[in-house]
C-alpha positions in Angstrom: 146.0 138.1 43.2 147.2 141.1 41.2 147.3 142.1 37.6 150.6 142.4 35.7 151.9 145.9 34.9 152.4 144.9 31.3 148.7 144.4 30.9 147.5 147.9 32.0 147.2 149.4 28.6 145.5 146.2 27.1 143.1 146.1 30.0 142.2 149.8 29.8 141.8 149.6 26.0 139.7 146.5 26.3 137.3 148.0 28.8 137.0 151.3 26.8 136.3 149.4 23.6 133.7 147.3 25.3 131.9 150.3 26.7 132.0 152.0 23.3 130.7 148.9 21.5 127.8 148.5 23.9 126.9 152.2 23.7 127.0 152.2 19.8 124.9 149.0 19.8 122.3 150.5 22.2 122.1 153.7 20.2 122.1 152.3 16.6 121.4 148.6 16.6 119.4 147.5 19.7 116.5 145.4 18.7 115.3 142.1 20.1 116.0 141.7 23.8 117.5 138.2 23.3 119.8 139.4 20.6 120.8 142.4 22.8 121.5 140.1 25.7 123.7 137.8 23.6 125.7 140.7 22.2 126.3 142.2 25.7 127.4 138.8 27.0 129.8 138.2 24.1 131.4 141.7 24.7 131.6 141.2 28.4 133.1 137.6 28.1 135.8 138.8 25.7 136.7 141.7 28.0 136.9 139.3 31.0 139.2 136.9 29.0 141.5 139.8 28.1 141.7 140.9 31.8 142.3 137.3 32.9 145.4 137.1 30.6 147.2 139.4 32.9 146.4 137.9 36.3 149.3 137.1 38.6 148.1 134.7 41.4 150.0 134.6 44.7 152.0 131.4 44.9 154.6 130.1 47.4 157.6 128.8 45.5 158.1 125.0 45.8 161.9 125.4 46.4 163.7 122.2 45.3 167.5 122.4 45.6 168.3 119.8 43.0 165.1 120.2 40.9 164.0 122.2 37.9 160.6 123.9 38.3 158.2 124.6 35.5 158.7 128.1 34.2 155.1 128.3 32.9 151.6 127.1 33.5 150.3 124.9 30.8 150.4 121.4 29.3 153.4 119.2 28.5 153.4 118.6 24.7 156.9 117.2 24.2 159.4 115.3 26.3 162.5 113.8 24.7 166.0 114.3 23.2 166.5 117.3 20.9 169.4 119.2 19.4 169.8 122.6 21.1 171.1 124.8 18.2 171.6 128.2 19.8 173.8 128.0 22.9 174.8 124.5 23.9 174.9 123.2 20.3 174.5 119.6 21.4 171.9 117.0 22.3 169.7 117.8 25.3 166.4 116.7 26.9 163.7 119.0 25.7 160.5 119.6 27.6 157.9 121.8 25.9 155.0 123.5 27.8 152.1 124.8 25.7 150.2 127.7 27.3 146.6 128.1 26.3 144.6 131.3 26.5 143.2 130.1 29.8 146.6 129.7 31.5 148.5 132.3 33.7 151.0 133.8 31.3 153.7 135.0 33.7 156.9 133.0 33.5 159.4 132.2 36.3 163.0 130.9 36.7 163.3 127.1 36.9 166.4 127.2 39.1 168.6 129.4 41.2 171.7 130.7 39.4 173.2 133.4 37.2 172.0 134.5 33.8 174.8 133.2 31.6 173.1 134.0 28.2 170.1 135.9 27.0 169.0 136.7 23.4 165.8 138.0 21.9 164.9 136.9 18.3 162.1 138.6 16.3 160.2 136.3 14.1 156.9 135.0 12.8 153.7 134.1 14.7 153.0 130.5 13.7 150.9 128.2 15.8 153.0 127.5 18.8 152.4 123.7 18.8 154.3 123.4 15.5 157.9 122.2 16.0 159.3 124.9 13.7 157.8 127.6 15.8 160.7 127.4 18.3 163.0 128.5 15.4 160.8 130.7 13.2 158.6 132.5 15.7 159.5 135.4 17.9 161.4 134.0 20.9 163.6 134.8 23.8 166.3 132.4 25.0 167.7 132.5 28.6 170.3 130.3 30.1 170.6 130.1 33.9 173.7 128.5 35.4 173.7 127.1 38.9 177.2 125.6 38.4 179.2 123.9 35.7 177.0 120.8 35.6 173.6 122.3 36.4 172.5 124.7 33.6 169.0 125.2 32.2 168.1 126.9 28.9 164.5 127.9 28.5 162.9 129.7 25.6 159.8 131.9 25.6 158.1 131.4 22.3 155.4 133.7 20.9 152.5 132.0 19.0 149.6 132.7 16.7 147.8 134.8 19.3 150.8 136.0 21.3 152.3 139.2 19.9 154.9 140.3 22.4 157.4 138.7 24.7 158.3 140.6 27.9 161.6 139.6 29.6 163.3 141.4 32.5 166.7 139.8 33.1 170.0 140.9 31.9 173.2 138.8 31.4 175.0 138.4 34.7 172.0 138.8 36.9 171.7 136.5 39.9 168.2 135.0 40.0 166.2 132.8 42.4 164.1 129.8 41.6 160.5 130.8 41.1 161.2 134.5 40.6 159.4 136.3 37.8 161.1 136.3 34.4 158.5 138.2 32.5 155.5 137.0 30.4 154.3 136.1 26.9 151.3 138.3 26.2 148.4 136.0 25.4 150.3 132.8 26.0 152.1 130.4 23.7 154.9 128.0 24.6 158.0 127.6 26.7 160.8 125.1 25.8 163.1 123.9 28.5 166.5 122.2 27.7 168.2 120.0 30.3 171.3 117.8 30.5 170.9 114.3 29.1 171.4 112.8 32.5 168.6 114.8 34.1 165.8 112.6 35.7 162.6 113.7 34.1 159.6 113.8 36.4 156.8 114.7 33.9 155.3 113.1 30.8 153.3 114.3 27.7 149.8 115.4 28.7 150.7 116.5 32.3 149.6 119.9 33.5 152.2 122.2 34.9 152.0 125.1 37.4 154.7 127.7 37.3 156.8 127.8 40.6 155.2 124.5 41.7 155.6 121.6 39.3 159.0 119.8 39.2 159.9 119.0 35.6 163.1 117.1 36.4 166.0 116.5 38.8 169.7 117.0 38.1 
């Protein structure tokens, strides 16, 4: 396992702040040993949680030629038809994955193909489970095309805690299924839009693992 480059500053700041807080507490506020212990544990736990946000576990990609892999770790919170307003402008199957603070936050490509479209949209930071967050919140939309009939649109959506979307691809790039796209700092949600004739392989409540879980088959 490694830690994501995008998390270096956050990790360093978190560690430095934790050390300073503990030093200030020891110098000015240290009192009862039990209260001291609780304070130290709270600071350490928060620091560990921040560091864990940026972990990148080693995984072997579950390559599925005609399948769509989950682009994110998390929990399926929506499966069903929805109008895709930005690129396809038609009815699609929408699968939404909610990423909690405990999930790995690195995202990956669901299929092999070429980046046909990419667009970043600044926005609000509403709770990611709300349906309107996919429109109103900061989000990044990517379309990967394998061929004329096998195209996937997926959208990285920032949430209440998440404050920055990191995305590496550029339009025209050739990408591989399971390769890293980027990450949503401190989690949030990823929406995946598929053709209406796709065979969905997951249901609401299922847990997903990026690079491993098959969401659907073309």
